[in-house]
N, C-alpha and C positions, 0 to 999 in steps of 0.2 A: 371228142376233143380231149387232148392229154391234160391230166391233172397232176399238180405237184403239191406235196404237203405244205411246203413253205408258202406257196401262193394261196392255198386254201386257208392257212392260218392268217395271213395278211388280210384276206378278204372277209374276216369276221367283223371288221369295221366296214360298214356299207351304208349306202343311201337307203333311207327307210321308205322311199316312194312318196313321201309327203313333205319334202323340202328339208328334212333333217337327216341326222346320222344316227344309226343304231349300232349297238355293240352286242354281237351274239354271245360274247363271253362275259356279260355283265353279272351273271349269277352262276353259282355252281351247277344249277339245273341246265342253264344254257351251255355250259362247257360239256356236260354229260351228253346232251343232244348232239353237239357238234362232233364229239368223239365218235359217237355211234354212226354218224353220217360219213365219217372218214375211215370206217373200219376196213374198207377194201383197199385203202392206200397203206395200211400198216402191216408190218411183218407179223408172222405167227406168234413171236415171243412178246408182242405188245397187244394184249387182249383188250383193246380199247372198247369194243362192243360190250364188254362186261364190267367196265369201269364206271363207278359212280363218283363223280368229282365232289371234293369238298373245297372249302375256301383256300386251303393251302395249295392244292393242285391248281385251282383257278389262278391264284396269284403267280405261280410258277409259269403257267402257260401264257398268261398275259405279259409277263416279263420277256418271254421268248418272242412274242409278237412285237413288242416294242423294239427289240433288237432287230428283228427281221425288217420291219417297216423303216427303221432308220437306215439300214443298209440298202434297201430298195430305193429310198430317196437318194442315197449317194450314187447308186447305179444309174439312175435316169438323168442325173445331172450332166450338163447344165440346163436341161429341161426342168420345168417346175415339178416338185414332188406332188403326191396326192394332196388335195386340199385339206384332208384331215391331219396331215403331217406338217403343214406349213408353219404352225405356231410353236410347237414344242417337239423336239426330236432328241432321242438319246444320242450323245456324241458317238461318231462312227467307231472310234477306237474302243470305247466302252462296249458298244454293241458287238464288235468282233471278240473282245475278251469274254463277254457273257456267253456267246454261242460256244466258244472253245471250252469254257469251264463246264458248262452243262453237258456238252458232248463227252467230256472226259470222265464224267461220273460213272459211266458204265464201261466195264471191260468186255470187249467182244473178241473172241478168238476164232481163227479159221479151223474148220474141221473138214477132213477129206471124206467124201462119200463116193464109193465106187461099187455099184451093184454088179452082180455076176453077169447080167445080160445088158449092161449099159456102159456109158462112158464115165470116166471120173469127173467129179465136180466138187466144188468147195461151197460149204455153207458156213455162215457165221453163227456162232453159239455164244449167247450171253452168259456171263458168270454172275449176273446180278439177280438177287431174289426179289427185290422191291419192285413191284410193277410200276409205281410212280416214277422211279428213277429210269426204268427201261423206256417208259413213254416219253418223258421229257428229253432224255438223251437221244432218242430216235428223232424227235422233232428238231433238235439242234443239229444233228448230223444231216438231216434232210435239207435244212436251210443251208448248211455249208456246201452240200453237194449242188444245190440249186445255184448258189452264188459262184460256184466254180465250174458251172456247166455252160454249154453253148447257148442255152436259152437266155442267159443273162443279157446278151447283146440285143435281144428282142423285147426286153422288159420295158414297159411304158406305164406312165400314170395316165389314166383316162382323163381327158380334158373336157368331157361333157359337163354341162352345168349340173352342179350338186353331186356329181359322182365322186367317190373317194377311193375307187378301186385301182389296183395295179393289175396289169394283164400282160400276157406274152403274145406278141404279134404273130398271127398265123399266116399272114401274107403281107407283102411289101407296102400296100396302100392302106392298111388298117389303121384307123385313128382312134377308135373307141373300143371299149371292152365288150360291148354287145350291141345288137341292132337298135334296141330302144334308146341307148345313149346316143347313137348316131342320129336318130330321128329328133331327139331333144336338142342336140347341138345344131342341127340344120335349122330347126324351128327358131332357135335363139338367134342364129345368124340372120335369118330372114327378117325377124322382128327388128334387129338392130339396123339393117339396111333400110327398112321402111321408116324407122324413127329418124335416121340420118337424112333421108330424102324429105320427110315431112318438115324437119327442122330447117333444111335448106330452103324449102318453098316458103316457109313463114318468114325467113330473114330477107327473102327477095321481094316481099310485098312492100 
């Protein structure tokens, strides 16, 4: 299954399996663990696997997540946003400005690479020495790329009870982010139908 850094970042707010919501980025240690888990999605000049997050980096990444989730909520409209976003969202124009500002903190220049026995190619070279700036700028640019990509039209907020995830539909009939959410949603529908039928029977007596 394809993974996107922006969607992975948004998914750090998730159902905890016990009726509540958990935040994987609630502590610097949680941020460090999350970055290590995303190492395969990050370019070589962003050594996230070697990064130990502090409170400042945590705050910056959480701010990017707020912007991403605000724009995800806008993207799925007029359908409801994630339940975790229904009460308080960063204004969309502020979210756009925040992503653009963070992305612009790192200057990246194209470099031509043309080995003697291969074809020419272009790689992007960062001129930024601060690894924190490189990391946050990459996450902002990844979010911009996601929001400008073809997958945006397939972005949905999972409607299963208690789920707060966004997901990209992999096929036309997909309604939930994962099979367990589908099972929970179908069970909830079945329960509601039985309650409705039972209420109807009691009123007819």
